[in-house]
MIVOLUM-923067 format. One record per atom (N, C-alpha, C, CB): x, y, z; residue in three letters; atom name. Coordinates in Angstrom, 2 decimals. Glycine has a CB too. Example, Ala and Ser with C-alpha at 12.3 -4.5 7.8 and 13.67 -1.06 7.14 Angstrom:
x:13.19; y:-5.69; z:7.80; res:ALA; atom:N
x:12.30; y:-4.50; z:7.80; res:ALA; atom:CA
x:13.20; y:-3.30; z:7.80; res:ALA; atom:C
x:11.31; y:-4.47; z:9.05; res:ALA; atom:CB
x:12.85; y:-2.25; z:7.08; res:SER; atom:N
x:13.67; y:-1.06; z:7.14; res:SER; atom:CA
x:12.90; y:0.03; z:7.87; res:SER; atom:C
x:14.08; y:-0.60; z:5.72; res:SER; atom:CB
This chain:
x:20.99; y:-20.64; z:2.43; res:MET; atom:N
x:21.54; y:-19.97; z:1.27; res:MET; atom:CA
x:22.78; y:-20.73; z:0.83; res:MET; atom:C
x:21.86; y:-18.48; z:1.57; res:MET; atom:CB
x:22.74; y:-21.28; z:-0.36; res:ALA; atom:N
x:23.86; y:-22.09; z:-0.86; res:ALA; atom:CA
x:24.67; y:-21.28; z:-1.87; res:ALA; atom:C
x:23.35; y:-23.40; z:-1.50; res:ALA; atom:CB
x:25.92; y:-21.65; z:-2.00; res:GLY; atom:N
x:26.78; y:-21.03; z:-2.99; res:GLY; atom:CA
x:27.35; y:-19.70; z:-2.56; res:GLY; atom:C
x:26.02; y:-20.85; z:-4.26; res:GLY; atom:CB
x:28.06; y:-19.10; z:-3.49; res:ARG; atom:N
x:28.71; y:-17.82; z:-3.23; res:ARG; atom:CA
x:27.82; y:-16.67; z:-3.66; res:ARG; atom:C
x:30.07; y:-17.73; z:-3.95; res:ARG; atom:CB
x:27.97; y:-15.56; z:-2.96; res:VAL; atom:N
x:27.31; y:-14.32; z:-3.34; res:VAL; atom:CA
x:28.37; y:-13.25; z:-3.51; res:VAL; atom:C
x:26.24; y:-13.90; z:-2.28; res:VAL; atom:CB
x:28.01; y:-12.21; z:-4.26; res:CYS; atom:N
x:28.95; y:-11.11; z:-4.51; res:CYS; atom:CA
x:28.16; y:-9.82; z:-4.67; res:CYS; atom:C
x:29.83; y:-11.39; z:-5.77; res:CYS; atom:CB
x:28.88; y:-8.72; z:-4.64; res:ARG; atom:N
x:28.26; y:-7.43; z:-4.93; res:ARG; atom:CA
x:27.83; y:-7.42; z:-6.39; res:ARG; atom:C
x:29.23; y:-6.25; z:-4.62; res:ARG; atom:CB
x:26.72; y:-6.76; z:-6.68; res:GLY; atom:N
x:26.25; y:-6.67; z:-8.05; res:GLY; atom:CA
x:27.21; y:-5.86; z:-8.91; res:GLY; atom:C
x:24.86; y:-6.05; z:-8.09; res:GLY; atom:CB
x:27.36; y:-6.28; z:-10.16; res:ASP; atom:N
x:28.25; y:-5.58; z:-11.09; res:ASP; atom:CA
x:27.76; y:-4.17; z:-11.41; res:ASP; atom:C
x:28.40; y:-6.37; z:-12.37; res:ASP; atom:CB
x:26.46; y:-3.95; z:-11.28; res:ASP; atom:N
x:25.88; y:-2.65; z:-11.63; res:ASP; atom:CA
x:25.64; y:-1.77; z:-10.41; res:ASP; atom:C
x:24.58; y:-2.86; z:-12.37; res:ASP; atom:CB
x:26.40; y:-2.01; z:-9.33; res:VAL; atom:N
x:26.21; y:-1.26; z:-8.09; res:VAL; atom:CA
x:27.42; y:-0.37; z:-7.84; res:VAL; atom:C
x:25.99; y:-2.23; z:-6.90; res:VAL; atom:CB
x:27.13; y:0.90; z:-7.65; res:LEU; atom:N
x:28.14; y:1.87; z:-7.25; res:LEU; atom:CA
x:28.03; y:2.03; z:-5.74; res:LEU; atom:C
x:27.97; y:3.25; z:-7.99; res:LEU; atom:CB
x:29.16; y:2.22; z:-5.07; res:TRP; atom:N
x:29.08; y:2.37; z:-3.62; res:TRP; atom:CA
x:30.17; y:3.27; z:-3.10; res:TRP; atom:C
x:29.16; y:1.02; z:-2.94; res:TRP; atom:CB
x:29.90; y:3.83; z:-1.91; res:ARG; atom:N
x:30.85; y:4.71; z:-1.26; res:ARG; atom:CA
x:30.75; y:4.49; z:0.25; res:ARG; atom:C
x:30.59; y:6.20; z:-1.63; res:ARG; atom:CB
x:31.89; y:4.38; z:0.90; res:LEU; atom:N
x:31.93; y:4.24; z:2.36; res:LEU; atom:CA
x:31.94; y:5.63; z:2.97; res:LEU; atom:C
x:33.18; y:3.42; z:2.81; res:LEU; atom:CB
x:30.98; y:5.89; z:3.83; res:GLY; atom:N
x:30.90; y:7.17; z:4.51; res:GLY; atom:CA
x:30.98; y:6.96; z:6.01; res:GLY; atom:C
x:29.59; y:7.91; z:4.14; res:GLY; atom:CB
x:30.88; y:8.03; z:6.76; res:PRO; atom:N
x:30.95; y:7.90; z:8.23; res:PRO; atom:CA
x:29.76; y:7.11; z:8.77; res:PRO; atom:C
x:31.00; y:9.30; z:8.90; res:PRO; atom:CB
x:30.02; y:5.92; z:9.26; res:GLY; atom:N
x:28.99; y:5.10; z:9.87; res:GLY; atom:CA
x:28.01; y:4.43; z:8.92; res:GLY; atom:C
x:28.24; y:5.91; z:10.80; res:GLY; atom:CB
x:28.28; y:4.51; z:7.62; res:GLN; atom:N
x:27.35; y:3.88; z:6.67; res:GLN; atom:CA
x:28.04; y:3.61; z:5.34; res:GLN; atom:C
x:26.12; y:4.77; z:6.45; res:GLN; atom:CB
x:27.38; y:2.78; z:4.55; res:VAL; atom:N
x:27.79; y:2.53; z:3.18; res:VAL; atom:CA
x:26.61; y:2.95; z:2.31; res:VAL; atom:C
x:28.20; y:1.01; z:2.93; res:VAL; atom:CB
x:26.87; y:3.79; z:1.31; res:VAL; atom:N
x:25.83; y:4.21; z:0.39; res:VAL; atom:CA
x:25.99; y:3.39; z:-0.88; res:VAL; atom:C
x:25.90; y:5.75; z:0.09; res:VAL; atom:CB
x:24.94; y:2.69; z:-1.30; res:VAL; atom:N
x:24.98; y:1.87; z:-2.50; res:VAL; atom:CA
x:23.88; y:2.34; z:-3.45; res:VAL; atom:C
x:24.80; y:0.37; z:-2.17; res:VAL; atom:CB
x:24.16; y:2.22; z:-4.73; res:ARG; atom:N
x:23.17; y:2.62; z:-5.74; res:ARG; atom:CA
x:23.32; y:1.74; z:-6.96; res:ARG; atom:C
x:23.31; y:4.12; z:-6.12; res:ARG; atom:CB
x:22.26; y:1.03; z:-7.29; res:ARG; atom:N
x:22.22; y:0.29; z:-8.55; res:ARG; atom:CA
x:21.96; y:1.28; z:-9.65; res:ARG; atom:C
x:21.13; y:-0.84; z:-8.54; res:ARG; atom:CB
x:22.62; y:1.11; z:-10.75; res:VAL; atom:N
x:22.42; y:2.00; z:-11.89; res:VAL; atom:CA
x:20.94; y:1.96; z:-12.28; res:VAL; atom:C
x:23.34; y:1.59; z:-13.09; res:VAL; atom:CB
x:20.32; y:3.14; z:-12.34; res:GLY; atom:N
x:18.92; y:3.24; z:-12.71; res:GLY; atom:CA
x:17.94; y:3.10; z:-11.56; res:GLY; atom:C
x:18.63; y:2.21; z:-13.72; res:GLY; atom:CB
x:18.41; y:2.96; z:-10.33; res:TYR; atom:N
x:17.55; y:2.79; z:-9.16; res:TYR; atom:CA
x:17.96; y:3.79; z:-8.08; res:TYR; atom:C
x:17.62; y:1.33; z:-8.62; res:TYR; atom:CB
x:17.05; y:4.07; z:-7.14; res:PRO; atom:N
x:17.41; y:4.97; z:-6.03; res:PRO; atom:CA
x:18.51; y:4.37; z:-5.17; res:PRO; atom:C
x:16.18; y:5.27; z:-5.17; res:PRO; atom:CB
x:19.24; y:5.22; z:-4.48; res:GLY; atom:N
x:20.30; y:4.75; z:-3.60; res:GLY; atom:CA
x:19.77; y:4.21; z:-2.28; res:GLY; atom:C
x:21.27; y:5.88; z:-3.34; res:GLY; atom:CB
x:20.61; y:3.45; z:-1.61; res:LEU; atom:N
x:20.29; y:2.90; z:-0.29; res:LEU; atom:CA
x:21.42; y:3.25; z:0.67; res:LEU; atom:C
x:20.09; y:1.34; z:-0.36; res:LEU; atom:CB
x:21.07; y:3.57; z:1.89; res:ASP; atom:N
x:22.06; y:3.77; z:2.94; res:ASP; atom:CA
x:22.10; y:2.50; z:3.79; res:ASP; atom:C
x:21.72; y:5.03; z:3.82; res:ASP; atom:CB
x:23.24; y:1.84; z:3.81; res:LEU; atom:N
x:23.40; y:0.63; z:4.62; res:LEU; atom:CA
x:24.14; y:1.01; z:5.90; res:LEU; atom:C
x:24.17; y:-0.49; z:3.84; res:LEU; atom:CB
x:23.61; y:0.59; z:7.02; res:ALA; atom:N
x:24.25; y:0.85; z:8.30; res:ALA; atom:CA
x:24.26; y:-0.44; z:9.11; res:ALA; atom:C
x:23.53; y:1.98; z:9.07; res:ALA; atom:CB
x:25.02; y:-0.46; z:10.16; res:GLY; atom:N
x:25.04; y:-1.60; z:11.06; res:GLY; atom:CA
x:25.42; y:-2.90; z:10.37; res:GLY; atom:C
x:23.71; y:-1.76; z:11.72; res:GLY; atom:CB
x:24.63; y:-3.92; z:10.60; res:LEU; atom:N
x:24.93; y:-5.26; z:10.09; res:LEU; atom:CA
x:24.98; y:-5.30; z:8.57; res:LEU; atom:C
x:23.90; y:-6.24; z:10.59; res:LEU; atom:CB
x:24.04; y:-4.63; z:7.90; res:ALA; atom:N
x:24.03; y:-4.63; z:6.43; res:ALA; atom:CA
x:25.31; y:-4.02; z:5.88; res:ALA; atom:C
x:22.81; y:-3.85; z:5.90; res:ALA; atom:CB
x:25.80; y:-2.95; z:6.50; res:ALA; atom:N
x:27.06; y:-2.33; z:6.06; res:ALA; atom:CA
x:28.24; y:-3.27; z:6.29; res:ALA; atom:C
x:27.29; y:-1.00; z:6.80; res:ALA; atom:CB
x:28.24; y:-3.97; z:7.41; res:MET; atom:N
x:29.33; y:-4.92; z:7.69; res:MET; atom:CA
x:29.32; y:-6.07; z:6.68; res:MET; atom:C
x:29.20; y:-5.48; z:9.12; res:MET; atom:CB
x:28.14; y:-6.55; z:6.33; res:VAL; atom:N
x:28.05; y:-7.62; z:5.33; res:VAL; atom:CA
x:28.58; y:-7.10; z:4.00; res:VAL; atom:C
x:26.59; y:-8.12; z:5.17; res:VAL; atom:CB
x:28.17; y:-5.89; z:3.60; res:TRP; atom:N
x:28.63; y:-5.32; z:2.33; res:TRP; atom:CA
x:30.17; y:-5.26; z:2.31; res:TRP; atom:C
x:28.03; y:-3.90; z:2.12; res:TRP; atom:CB
x:30.76; y:-4.77; z:3.37; res:LEU; atom:N
x:32.22; y:-4.65; z:3.42; res:LEU; atom:CA
x:32.90; y:-6.02; z:3.42; res:LEU; atom:C
x:32.64; y:-3.86; z:4.65; res:LEU; atom:CB
x:32.26; y:-7.00; z:4.02; res:ALA; atom:N
x:32.82; y:-8.36; z:4.03; res:ALA; atom:CA
x:32.80; y:-8.99; z:2.64; res:ALA; atom:C
x:32.05; y:-9.25; z:5.01; res:ALA; atom:CB
x:31.98; y:-8.45; z:1.75; res:LEU; atom:N
x:31.87; y:-9.01; z:0.39; res:LEU; atom:CA
x:32.93; y:-8.42; z:-0.55; res:LEU; atom:C
x:30.47; y:-8.76; z:-0.17; res:LEU; atom:CB
x:34.09; y:-8.18; z:-0.02; res:ASP; atom:N
x:35.21; y:-7.71; z:-0.84; res:ASP; atom:CA
x:35.53; y:-8.70; z:-1.95; res:ASP; atom:C
x:36.46; y:-7.48; z:0.03; res:ASP; atom:CB
x:35.32; y:-9.96; z:-1.65; res:GLU; atom:N
x:35.49; y:-11.08; z:-2.60; res:GLU; atom:CA
x:34.21; y:-11.91; z:-2.56; res:GLU; atom:C
x:36.76; y:-11.97; z:-2.24; res:GLU; atom:CB
x:33.83; y:-12.57; z:-3.64; res:PRO; atom:N
x:32.68; y:-13.47; z:-3.58; res:PRO; atom:CA
x:32.86; y:-14.47; z:-2.42; res:PRO; atom:C
x:32.50; y:-14.23; z:-4.93; res:PRO; atom:CB
x:31.81; y:-14.66; z:-1.66; res:SER; atom:N
x:31.91; y:-15.46; z:-0.44; res:SER; atom:CA
x:30.65; y:-16.28; z:-0.21; res:SER; atom:C
x:32.18; y:-14.56; z:0.77; res:SER; atom:CB
x:30.80; y:-17.31; z:0.60; res:THR; atom:N
x:29.64; y:-18.07; z:1.05; res:THR; atom:CA
x:29.07; y:-17.38; z:2.29; res:THR; atom:C
x:30.01; y:-19.56; z:1.35; res:THR; atom:CB
x:27.85; y:-17.74; z:2.65; res:ALA; atom:N
x:27.24; y:-17.18; z:3.86; res:ALA; atom:CA
x:28.09; y:-17.50; z:5.08; res:ALA; atom:C
x:25.82; y:-17.72; z:4.04; res:ALA; atom:CB
x:28.66; y:-18.69; z:5.11; res:SER; atom:N
x:29.51; y:-19.09; z:6.23; res:SER; atom:CA
x:30.76; y:-18.22; z:6.33; res:SER; atom:C
x:29.90; y:-20.56; z:6.10; res:SER; atom:CB
x:31.37; y:-17.94; z:5.19; res:GLU; atom:N
x:32.56; y:-17.08; z:5.18; res:GLU; atom:CA
x:32.23; y:-15.66; z:5.63; res:GLU; atom:C
x:33.19; y:-17.05; z:3.78; res:GLU; atom:CB
x:31.09; y:-15.15; z:5.16; res:ILE; atom:N
x:30.67; y:-13.81; z:5.58; res:ILE; atom:CA
x:30.40; y:-13.80; z:7.08; res:ILE; atom:C
x:29.41; y:-13.36; z:4.79; res:ILE; atom:CB
x:29.71; y:-14.83; z:7.56; res:ALA; atom:N
x:29.39; y:-14.92; z:8.99; res:ALA; atom:CA
x:30.65; y:-14.97; z:9.83; res:ALA; atom:C
x:28.53; y:-16.15; z:9.26; res:ALA; atom:CB
x:31.67; y:-15.70; z:9.38; res:ASP; atom:N
x:32.92; y:-15.77; z:10.14; res:ASP; atom:CA
x:33.55; y:-14.39; z:10.30; res:ASP; atom:C
x:33.91; y:-16.72; z:9.44; res:ASP; atom:CB
x:33.56; y:-13.62; z:9.22; res:VAL; atom:N
x:34.16; y:-12.28; z:9.26; res:VAL; atom:CA
x:33.32; y:-11.34; z:10.13; res:VAL; atom:C
x:34.29; y:-11.71; z:7.83; res:VAL; atom:CB
x:32.03; y:-11.27; z:9.85; res:VAL; atom:N
x:31.16; y:-10.31; z:10.52; res:VAL; atom:CA
x:30.96; y:-10.67; z:11.99; res:VAL; atom:C
x:29.82; y:-10.22; z:9.82; res:VAL; atom:CB
x:30.74; y:-11.92; z:12.29; res:ALA; atom:N
x:30.53; y:-12.32; z:13.69; res:ALA; atom:CA
x:31.77; y:-12.03; z:14.51; res:ALA; atom:C
x:30.17; y:-13.82; z:13.77; res:ALA; atom:CB
x:32.95; y:-12.19; z:13.91; res:GLY; atom:N
x:34.18; y:-11.88; z:14.62; res:GLY; atom:CA
x:34.31; y:-10.41; z:14.97; res:GLY; atom:C
x:35.36; y:-12.32; z:13.80; res:GLY; atom:CB
x:33.74; y:-9.56; z:14.14; res:LEU; atom:N
x:33.81; y:-8.12; z:14.37; res:LEU; atom:CA
x:32.67; y:-7.61; z:15.24; res:LEU; atom:C
x:33.81; y:-7.38; z:13.06; res:LEU; atom:CB
x:31.48; y:-8.13; z:15.03; res:GLU; atom:N
x:30.28; y:-7.59; z:15.67; res:GLU; atom:CA
x:29.70; y:-8.48; z:16.76; res:GLU; atom:C
x:29.24; y:-7.35; z:14.63; res:GLU; atom:CB
x:30.12; y:-9.74; z:16.81; res:GLY; atom:N
x:29.54; y:-10.65; z:17.78; res:GLY; atom:CA
x:28.08; y:-10.98; z:17.49; res:GLY; atom:C
x:29.66; y:-10.07; z:19.15; res:GLY; atom:CB
x:27.69; y:-10.91; z:16.23; res:THR; atom:N
x:26.31; y:-11.14; z:15.80; res:THR; atom:CA
x:26.14; y:-12.61; z:15.45; res:THR; atom:C
x:25.95; y:-10.26; z:14.58; res:THR; atom:CB
x:24.94; y:-13.13; z:15.69; res:ASP; atom:N
x:24.72; y:-14.55; z:15.38; res:ASP; atom:CA
x:24.56; y:-14.78; z:13.88; res:ASP; atom:C
x:23.47; y:-15.06; z:16.12; res:ASP; atom:CB
x:24.85; y:-15.99; z:13.48; res:VAL; atom:N
x:24.89; y:-16.37; z:12.07; res:VAL; atom:CA
x:23.53; y:-16.17; z:11.40; res:VAL; atom:C
x:25.32; y:-17.82; z:11.93; res:VAL; atom:CB
x:22.45; y:-16.48; z:12.07; res:ALA; atom:N
x:21.11; y:-16.34; z:11.48; res:ALA; atom:CA
x:20.84; y:-14.88; z:11.08; res:ALA; atom:C
x:20.02; y:-16.83; z:12.46; res:ALA; atom:CB
x:21.23; y:-13.94; z:11.91; res:ALA; atom:N
x:21.03; y:-12.52; z:11.60; res:ALA; atom:CA
x:21.89; y:-12.10; z:10.42; res:ALA; atom:C
x:21.35; y:-11.64; z:12.83; res:ALA; atom:CB
x:23.09; y:-12.64; z:10.32; res:ILE; atom:N
x:23.98; y:-12.32; z:9.20; res:ILE; atom:CA
x:23.42; y:-12.88; z:7.89; res:ILE; atom:C
x:25.40; y:-12.88; z:9.45; res:ILE; atom:CB
x:22.96; y:-14.11; z:7.92; res:VAL; atom:N
x:22.35; y:-14.72; z:6.73; res:VAL; atom:CA
x:21.12; y:-13.92; z:6.32; res:VAL; atom:C
x:21.97; y:-16.20; z:7.00; res:VAL; atom:CB
x:20.31; y:-13.48; z:7.28; res:ALA; atom:N
x:19.13; y:-12.67; z:6.97; res:ALA; atom:CA
x:19.53; y:-11.36; z:6.30; res:ALA; atom:C
x:18.31; y:-12.39; z:8.24; res:ALA; atom:CB
x:20.61; y:-10.74; z:6.77; res:ALA; atom:N
x:21.08; y:-9.49; z:6.16; res:ALA; atom:CA
x:21.55; y:-9.73; z:4.73; res:ALA; atom:C
x:22.23; y:-8.88; z:6.99; res:ALA; atom:CB
x:22.23; y:-10.84; z:4.48; res:VAL; atom:N
x:22.66; y:-11.18; z:3.11; res:VAL; atom:CA
x:21.43; y:-11.37; z:2.23; res:VAL; atom:C
x:23.54; y:-12.48; z:3.11; res:VAL; atom:CB
x:20.43; y:-12.08; z:2.73; res:GLU; atom:N
x:19.22; y:-12.32; z:1.94; res:GLU; atom:CA
x:18.48; y:-11.02; z:1.64; res:GLU; atom:C
x:18.30; y:-13.29; z:2.68; res:GLU; atom:CB
x:18.47; y:-10.08; z:2.57; res:GLU; atom:N
x:17.85; y:-8.77; z:2.32; res:GLU; atom:CA
x:18.59; y:-8.01; z:1.23; res:GLU; atom:C
x:17.82; y:-7.94; z:3.62; res:GLU; atom:CB
x:19.92; y:-8.07; z:1.25; res:LEU; atom:N
x:20.70; y:-7.38; z:0.22; res:LEU; atom:CA
x:20.47; y:-8.02; z:-1.15; res:LEU; atom:C
x:22.20; y:-7.42; z:0.57; res:LEU; atom:CB
x:20.26; y:-9.33; z:-1.18; res:ILE; atom:N
x:19.91; y:-10.01; z:-2.43; res:ILE; atom:CA
x:18.53; y:-9.54; z:-2.89; res:ILE; atom:C
x:19.95; y:-11.56; z:-2.26; res:ILE; atom:CB
x:17.58; y:-9.46; z:-1.97; res:ALA; atom:N
x:16.21; y:-9.08; z:-2.31; res:ALA; atom:CA
x:16.11; y:-7.67; z:-2.90; res:ALA; atom:C
x:15.33; y:-9.18; z:-1.08; res:ALA; atom:CB
x:16.96; y:-6.75; z:-2.43; res:VAL; atom:N
x:16.93; y:-5.39; z:-2.97; res:VAL; atom:CA
x:17.81; y:-5.23; z:-4.21; res:VAL; atom:C
x:17.37; y:-4.40; z:-1.90; res:VAL; atom:CB
x:18.52; y:-6.30; z:-4.58; res:GLY; atom:N
x:19.25; y:-6.32; z:-5.84; res:GLY; atom:CA
x:20.66; y:-5.79; z:-5.84; res:GLY; atom:C
x:18.51; y:-5.59; z:-6.79; res:GLY; atom:CB
x:21.24; y:-5.55; z:-4.66; res:VAL; atom:N
x:22.61; y:-5.05; z:-4.65; res:VAL; atom:CA
x:23.65; y:-6.16; z:-4.47; res:VAL; atom:C
x:22.77; y:-4.02; z:-3.54; res:VAL; atom:CB
x:23.18; y:-7.33; z:-4.07; res:VAL; atom:N
x:24.03; y:-8.51; z:-3.94; res:VAL; atom:CA
x:23.37; y:-9.59; z:-4.78; res:VAL; atom:C
x:24.21; y:-8.97; z:-2.43; res:VAL; atom:CB
x:24.17; y:-10.44; z:-5.41; res:ARG; atom:N
x:23.62; y:-11.48; z:-6.27; res:ARG; atom:CA
x:24.34; y:-12.80; z:-6.03; res:ARG; atom:C
x:23.72; y:-11.08; z:-7.76; res:ARG; atom:CB
x:23.69; y:-13.88; z:-6.45; res:HIS; atom:N
x:24.35; y:-15.20; z:-6.40; res:HIS; atom:CA
x:25.36; y:-15.25; z:-7.53; res:HIS; atom:C
x:23.30; y:-16.39; z:-6.53; res:HIS; atom:CB
x:26.46; y:-15.87; z:-7.27; res:ARG; atom:N
x:27.49; y:-15.97; z:-8.27; res:ARG; atom:CA
x:27.45; y:-17.31; z:-8.94; res:ARG; atom:C
x:28.86; y:-15.72; z:-7.67; res:ARG; atom:CB
């Protein structure tokens, strides 16, 4: 995955106990937990996969491949986009 990614402009979100709830305008909501929630929170600023991995791996001890896969899943469901 090359380049920077960011949260979608049309995504509303709320941090709840143990999860992040995201909803694209006009689409059903999603509950993000675990790694996906950590990736979402790490996207406070547009970031590269490497930058996200540095933040999330430092907190969760998760390998980079799993973090990149979580970013790609968030892109596939439309809540994260390439910048």
